[in-house]
C-alpha beads as a LAMMPS data file, in Angstrom:
LAMMPS data file: protein, C-alpha beads

120 atoms
119 bonds

1 atom types
1 bond types

-500.0 500.0 xlo xhi
-500.0 500.0 ylo yhi
-500.0 500.0 zlo zhi

Masses

1 110.0

Atoms # bond

1 1 1 -426.750 471.530 228.128
2 1 1 -429.259 474.316 228.574
3 1 1 -431.355 472.992 225.718
4 1 1 -431.677 469.661 227.503
5 1 1 -432.768 471.338 230.730
6 1 1 -435.327 473.430 228.870
7 1 1 -436.571 470.429 226.878
8 1 1 -436.910 468.415 230.083
9 1 1 -439.052 471.164 231.625
10 1 1 -441.271 471.254 228.525
11 1 1 -441.681 467.464 228.593
12 1 1 -442.368 467.454 232.332
13 1 1 -444.799 470.393 232.401
14 1 1 -446.147 470.306 228.860
15 1 1 -446.243 473.289 226.521
16 1 1 -447.955 475.907 228.660
17 1 1 -446.179 479.252 228.377
18 1 1 -442.794 478.844 226.721
19 1 1 -441.401 482.166 227.930
20 1 1 -442.369 481.405 231.523
21 1 1 -440.843 477.933 231.236
22 1 1 -437.675 479.419 229.745
23 1 1 -437.235 482.004 232.500
24 1 1 -438.025 479.388 235.171
25 1 1 -435.373 477.087 233.693
26 1 1 -432.813 479.896 233.747
27 1 1 -433.679 480.915 237.301
28 1 1 -433.649 477.329 238.590
29 1 1 -430.225 476.628 237.121
30 1 1 -428.265 479.841 237.791
31 1 1 -425.845 478.055 240.204
32 1 1 -425.227 475.405 237.560
33 1 1 -424.485 478.039 234.920
34 1 1 -422.106 479.896 237.253
35 1 1 -420.215 476.696 238.046
36 1 1 -420.057 475.947 234.338
37 1 1 -418.596 479.408 233.625
38 1 1 -415.957 478.938 236.338
39 1 1 -414.991 475.379 235.399
40 1 1 -414.924 475.756 231.592
41 1 1 -411.718 477.851 231.411
42 1 1 -409.973 475.406 233.740
43 1 1 -411.076 472.464 231.601
44 1 1 -409.998 474.246 228.416
45 1 1 -406.555 475.040 229.898
46 1 1 -406.124 471.418 230.983
47 1 1 -407.137 470.158 227.530
48 1 1 -404.583 472.437 225.867
49 1 1 -401.819 471.308 228.231
50 1 1 -402.691 467.651 227.615
51 1 1 -402.721 468.144 223.849
52 1 1 -399.326 469.870 223.967
53 1 1 -397.872 466.974 225.957
54 1 1 -398.877 464.628 223.122
55 1 1 -398.537 466.784 220.014
56 1 1 -395.131 468.241 220.930
57 1 1 -393.379 464.848 221.013
58 1 1 -395.162 463.723 217.843
59 1 1 -393.941 466.852 216.052
60 1 1 -390.356 466.279 217.169
61 1 1 -390.460 462.607 216.195
62 1 1 -391.982 463.419 212.815
63 1 1 -389.334 466.091 212.136
64 1 1 -386.568 463.610 213.014
65 1 1 -388.019 460.943 210.723
66 1 1 -388.261 463.512 207.924
67 1 1 -384.593 464.455 208.425
68 1 1 -383.579 460.778 208.298
69 1 1 -385.611 460.249 205.121
70 1 1 -384.007 463.270 203.416
71 1 1 -380.516 462.140 204.488
72 1 1 -379.865 465.294 206.556
73 1 1 -377.848 465.370 209.795
74 1 1 -380.177 464.385 212.632
75 1 1 -380.413 465.350 216.280
76 1 1 -381.533 462.841 218.854
77 1 1 -385.085 463.467 220.016
78 1 1 -385.297 465.493 223.211
79 1 1 -388.628 465.941 224.980
80 1 1 -389.759 468.303 227.689
81 1 1 -389.906 467.108 231.287
82 1 1 -393.645 466.314 231.405
83 1 1 -394.173 465.134 227.815
84 1 1 -395.770 461.825 226.964
85 1 1 -394.209 459.263 224.594
86 1 1 -390.874 459.101 226.432
87 1 1 -390.657 455.360 225.713
88 1 1 -390.981 456.087 222.005
89 1 1 -388.343 458.810 222.323
90 1 1 -385.927 456.391 223.987
91 1 1 -386.514 453.689 221.354
92 1 1 -386.126 456.170 218.483
93 1 1 -382.892 457.524 219.962
94 1 1 -381.522 453.984 220.313
95 1 1 -382.390 453.361 216.679
96 1 1 -380.709 456.610 215.616
97 1 1 -377.552 455.746 217.562
98 1 1 -377.511 452.294 215.969
99 1 1 -377.950 453.790 212.491
100 1 1 -375.171 456.267 213.201
101 1 1 -372.811 453.465 214.259
102 1 1 -373.548 451.681 210.970
103 1 1 -372.809 454.877 209.048
104 1 1 -376.348 455.194 207.706
105 1 1 -376.973 458.629 209.216
106 1 1 -374.998 461.487 210.713
107 1 1 -375.935 462.875 214.137
108 1 1 -375.598 466.558 215.013
109 1 1 -374.026 467.440 218.353
110 1 1 -373.773 463.740 219.126
111 1 1 -371.723 464.147 222.301
112 1 1 -374.033 466.663 224.010
113 1 1 -377.325 465.022 223.078
114 1 1 -376.272 461.398 223.656
115 1 1 -375.569 462.153 227.316
116 1 1 -379.010 463.773 227.719
117 1 1 -380.686 460.870 225.952
118 1 1 -379.174 458.264 228.262
119 1 1 -380.342 460.158 231.373
120 1 1 -384.009 459.755 230.337

Bonds

1 1 1 2
2 1 2 3
3 1 3 4
4 1 4 5
5 1 5 6
6 1 6 7
7 1 7 8
8 1 8 9
9 1 9 10
10 1 10 11
11 1 11 12
12 1 12 13
13 1 13 14
14 1 14 15
15 1 15 16
16 1 16 17
17 1 17 18
18 1 18 19
19 1 19 20
20 1 20 21
21 1 21 22
22 1 22 23
23 1 23 24
24 1 24 25
25 1 25 26
26 1 26 27
27 1 27 28
28 1 28 29
29 1 29 30
30 1 30 31
31 1 31 32
32 1 32 33
33 1 33 34
34 1 34 35
35 1 35 36
36 1 36 37
37 1 37 38
38 1 38 39
39 1 39 40
40 1 40 41
41 1 41 42
42 1 42 43
43 1 43 44
44 1 44 45
45 1 45 46
46 1 46 47
47 1 47 48
48 1 48 49
49 1 49 50
50 1 50 51
51 1 51 52
52 1 52 53
53 1 53 54
54 1 54 55
55 1 55 56
56 1 56 57
57 1 57 58
58 1 58 59
59 1 59 60
60 1 60 61
61 1 61 62
62 1 62 63
63 1 63 64
64 1 64 65
65 1 65 66
66 1 66 67
67 1 67 68
68 1 68 69
69 1 69 70
70 1 70 71
71 1 71 72
72 1 72 73
73 1 73 74
74 1 74 75
75 1 75 76
76 1 76 77
77 1 77 78
78 1 78 79
79 1 79 80
80 1 80 81
81 1 81 82
82 1 82 83
83 1 83 84
84 1 84 85
85 1 85 86
86 1 86 87
87 1 87 88
88 1 88 89
89 1 89 90
90 1 90 91
91 1 91 92
92 1 92 93
93 1 93 94
94 1 94 95
95 1 95 96
96 1 96 97
97 1 97 98
98 1 98 99
99 1 99 100
100 1 100 101
101 1 101 102
102 1 102 103
103 1 103 104
104 1 104 105
105 1 105 106
106 1 106 107
107 1 107 108
108 1 108 109
109 1 109 110
110 1 110 111
111 1 111 112
112 1 112 113
113 1 113 114
114 1 114 115
115 1 115 116
116 1 116 117
117 1 117 118
118 1 118 119
119 1 119 120
């Protein structure tokens, strides 16, 4: 961002004294830099929270599919309150319950988790 501001000043004023243009660019944009320093941590925190809301469910779904593929006992997928992909969780749990009824897989703690799954 700073490079663009500095380049714009050079284009606008021409190459006169680069150090003077550099210091003028810094001085003219101090409020912008301060706002950037305040907002960047907030944006980074929000990006991490968003990524966790997507990656967490994908990790749980992938682990469940791996357990089904290796013929291990499977737990129904449970997501955190604010996670994304709840529709996929519901559909996968319905599929797991259907497979369990057919005898294709074995569910762990079926009674506890099935109640939680239906409430979502």
